[in-house]
Structure formats: C-alpha cells, structure tokens
N, C-alpha and C positions, 0 to 999 in steps of 0.2 A: 880503524877509526872508532872512537868511543861514541856511545849514544848521545852524550851531552853535546859533542861536536856536531853530530848529525842533526840534532834538534835545533842547535844554533844556526846551522845552514838553512834549515827550513824556515826558521824565524826571520832570518835576513832576507830570504827569497820572498817571504810574505810581505815584509815591509817595502821591499823594492817594487813589487807589483802594486801594492797599495798606493805608493807615491806616484807611480806611472799612471795609475787609474785616476788619481785626483788631479794631476797637473798636465796631462797630455792634451794638447790643443785647447788650452784653457781660454785663450783669447783675451780680449779686453773686458768682457762682461763677467769677470771672475766673481763679483759680488753675488750674482744670481746662480752661476754654474756651480761654484764650489760647494755651497750648502746643499744643493740637490745631489751632487755626487757624494757628499759626505753622508747624507741620509741613506743613499743606496748602498754605500760601502758599509755603513753600520749594520744595515739589514743583512748584508752578505756575511759579515763576521758573526753576528748573533745566530743566524740560521745555520751556518756552517759549523760553528762550535757546538750548538745543541744537537745537531744530527750526528756529528762525529762522536761526541761523548755518549749519547744514547745507544748508538750502534755498537760501540766498543763494549759497553757494559752488557748489552743484550747478548752479544756473541759470547761473552764470558759466562753469563748465566746459563745459556743453552749449550755451551761448550761446542759451538758449531760456527765456523767462519763463513758459511754461505747463507746465513740467515740475517735478516734485518727486522727492526721493529714493525715495518709495514706489513709483515706477514700476519700480524694479529688483526688486520683489517682496518686500521685507522685511516689510511689514505682513501680506501674505498668508502668508508663512512663519511669522510669529508666531502667527497664527490656526491654521495647520496644526499647529504644535508643541503648542499648548494642546488642540486637538481630539484629536490622536493620544494624548497623555498620558492624557486622560480616557477615550478609546475603548478603549485597551489596558489601562491600569492601574486605571481607575475614579476617581471623584471623591474617594475617601477615601485614595488613595495618597499617599506622602510627597512625590512629585514635584509633586503638585497642592496639598496642604495646606501644605507648607513653602515659604513665599514666597521664602526665600533660595535654596533649591535650584532652584526654578522660575525665578527671576530669572537665576541664573548659567547654567542650562541654555539658557534662551531667548536670552540675549545671546551665549553661546558659539556656538550653532548659527547664529544670524543673521550674526555676524561671520565664521564659517567659510564659510558659503555665499557671502557677498560676496567674501571673499578668493579662493575658488576661481574665482568668476565673473571677477574682475579678472585673475587669473593666466592664465586661458584667453584672455581678450581680448587681453592685452598680450604673449602668448607669441610672436605674430608681429608684426613691424614693420608699421606703416602701417594697422593696424586703426582704423576710424573709431569715435568715441565713440558714435555712434548704433547701432552694432552691439551695444554693451553694453545700450543701452536696449531694443532689440528683443528680445534674449535675456532680459533681466530681465522685460519685459512678458509674454513667453511663459511663463516660470517662474511669475510671479505668477498668471496665469490658471490654470496647471496646479495650483499649490498651492491656489488657491481652489476649484477643481473637486473636488479630493480632500477638502478640508475639508467642502464641502457634502454630498458622498456619505456621509462618516462621520457627519455630523450628522443625516442622515436615518435612519441605522441605530441611532443611539445611544439609550440609555434617556432618556425624556422628562425625568425628574428631573435626570439628569446633563447634559442639553442646556441646562438653565437655568444651570448653571455655565459652560458654553461661551459661552452667550449673554451672560453678564455680562462675559466677557473681550473681547467684540466692541467694546465702547465704553470709551473712556477715562474713568477715574474718579479724582478726587483726594480722595475721602471716606475711604478706608481705606489710606492710604499707610504702608508699613512703615518705621519710623525707621531700622532697620539698612540697608535697601535705599537709603534716601535718602542716607545717609552714603556708602555704596559708590558711588552714582551721582555724587555731588558730587566725590568723590576722583577717580573715573575721568575725568569731564569736565574737571576741573582739570588733570590730567596731560595729557590730549589737547589742552587749550587751550594749555598751555605748549609742547607739541611743534609745534602748527600755527602758532604765532605767527610763526615764521620764514618761513612760506610765504604769509602774508597779503599781503606786499608785492608778490607776483606777480599778485594777482587783477585789478588794474586793467589789466595787460597781457594776461592771459588772456581778458579780456572782449572784446578786439579780434579773437579768433579764433586758431586754431592757427598758421597761416602767419605772421601778424604777430608772434605771441609768439616763434616760433622765430627770425624775422629780427631781433628785438630782443634775442636772446641768452638766452632762457629755455629751460632743459632741459625741454621740454614733457612728455614721457612720465614723467620722474622726478617732477616736481611734481604732475602730475595723478594718478599712481598713489597717492601719499601722501595727497593731498587726498581721494580716493575712499575710502581706508581710514578716514580720520578721519570722513568723512560716515557710513560704515557703522557705526562705533562709536557715534557720537552718536545716530543714528536708532535703533539697536538698544537702547541704554541707555534712551532716553526712552520707547520703545514698551514695553519690558519693565517699566518702572517704573509707568506709568499706563495703558497700552493705546494702541491706534492712534488718531491724529487725522489723518486723511488730508489734509484741505484746509487745515490751519492754516498750514503753510509757504508754500503757494501764495498764500494770502490776505495774510499779513504781508509777504512779500517784494515782492509787486506794489504793495501800498499804500505801502511804503517808497519804491519807485521813483517812484510818482506824487506822493508828498508832498514828497520831497527834491529831485527833478529833478536828479540828479547820477549820475556813474559812478564816483565815488570810494568805494571799499569801506569805508574807515574811517568814513564817514558812513552808508553803506547798512547795514552790519552793526549799528552802534549803533542806528540808527533802527528796523530790523526787530526787534531784541531788545526794545526798549521798546514797540513796537506789539504784539508778541506778548504781553508781560506785561499791557498794557492790555486786549487782547482776552480773555485767559484769566481775569484777575481780574474784569473787568467781566462776562464771561459767567458765571462762577461765582456772582457776586452775584445776577445775574438768575435763575439756576437755584435758588438758595436762597431769595431774597426774593420773587420774582415767581411762579415755577412751583412753589415749595415742594417741591423734589426730585422732581417728577412727571416730569421728563425729565433727560437727562444733558447735560453741557457739550459733549461731542463731537458730539451730534446737532445742537445749535445751530451750532457751528463748521462742521461738514460741510455743513449746509444753506446757510449764508451763503457758505461757500467754494465750494460747488457752483454756486450762482447766479453768483458772481463769475467762476468758471471758464468758464461758458457765455458770459458777457459778454466775456471776453478772447478766446474763440474767434471770436465774431461781430465783435469789433473787428479782430482779425488778418485775418479774411476780407475785411473792407472795404478794408484796406490793400493786399491782393493785387489 
C-alpha cells in the first residue's frame, strides 16, 4: 500500500470522526450546540496540527525519535507562569481572569525563554544540539521544582485554579484566543514552508547535511524558533499535553515506513487529529467528563514511551 493511500485513509478517518463529533446527539437546540462544538473542534485541529508538526521537526533536528519539544522546558515554564501569577497576584487578578492577557503573557515569556536559550547555545560555533537538550532539561526540572514549592504554599482554593491549568482542556476555549492562535500558526506556517525541503537532508545528521550544502546552523536556528512558537501557542491555548507529539510522530513513522517528511508531516497531523477527536469523544461519551483528555493521552503516550525505550535498549 502506497503512502498516499495510507494518508488518504487517515484523512478519511479524521473527517468521519469530525462529523461524528459534530453531529452525534445534536438534538433540537443545534443552533447553540453546533457552534460550541465547532469551536472545540477547531481548537483540537489547530493544537493537534501544531504539536504534530513541531514534534516531527524537532525529532528530525535532534535525530532522536524519543524526544519532544517539551524537553526544553516550555511545559514546565507554562506551569511556573500560571503558578507565579496566582501566587503573587491571586486568582482574581486581571492576569489570571483575562484569558487574552494571560495567553499573550504566557506565549511571550515562553518564546522569550526559548529565544534566549537558543541564542546562548548558538553564540559559540560547534555547540552540539544535545547541549541545548541538557540545558532545557535542567531548566524544566528547575521550573517544576519552583512551581511545586509555590503550590505547597498557595491557598487551597487558589490551588484548584492552578490544578485546572495542569491539564489540557478543550471545553472552554476562548474564541478570541482561537483566532489569534490560527493567525499566528498560519503566519509561522508560511514562514517555515521554505525550510521544509531541508528536513529530509537534516534527518541524515549534521555532517551529511553540511556536506550536501545545507547551511545547518542557519536552518536549525529558525526551525527551533518556529518549534518554540508553535509549542508555546498550543500550550497557552489549551494547556500542556506532554506525550501527544511523541505518540503521533512515532505512530506516523511506524505506519508510513518512510523518511520523506512531506508524507510524515501530513500523516502525523492526521493521526494527531484522530487521537484528539477520538479521545475527546471517549471523554464525553464514555467517561462523561469524569477525566480529561490530556490524562488519557499522557497515559497512552507514557506507556508507548516506555515501549520505545525498551525497544531501543534491545537494539543496543
């Protein structure tokens, strides 16, 4: 079976799940229900596409299929920002209540952190990409420790607000934020389109890419900035989903059996949509909102991550 047919199957499956999600148990009050489901569905598609694309590109740059962009500490930084805002200003402050301000502040600080991290990394020639991952991992642990410390000291009632931000949710997506996210991701998509052609060569490794004429540092710097923006926007929009990217990127590799990124990116995006829409249907219809989608995704992704580690260990 060719990859085009496989991607077509994934696209059809995505459309079927989208239609089921939109029209199942619609009832007579469709004028109210349909727009709300449409907003939720749009947030799922935007978030899933951004995470799938950023993870696939990140794994290509690092040449490692068990890494995700969250390893550089953006998820931990998001939780630290939310915890600090509530700890310092309280849950009734404008920075917490106004979702527009909170979104812009979160995205701005995460992109700023990533930019500083990248600038320090590439300040000296010859720095290894794994140095970035090590520094990001240290910062992520540091941010997580500070967040945990503040959460212990915080008022129990306000901790519930922080706890709500720990898990991704598509149930109360702000329409204004959704529009801002779509516009931002569209602009980033147009910008990054000229670098996608290098991904097949970058997957061969730095030395081979340089030998084949790719300006490695120039391309990688810009791809890392794009990854930071996409992860920051998706995280600030719905919350952190740690293992989604790992799950969909590896399933795309296993299903498509190719190294052509035009197929891998399309496949991972459709798999991400299937996973999120199908998962949200399970949350709403099976568990009746007794759990969140991110819990299901992180559980499945965590188990799959352990499987990948054991699989890699056997190959060594």
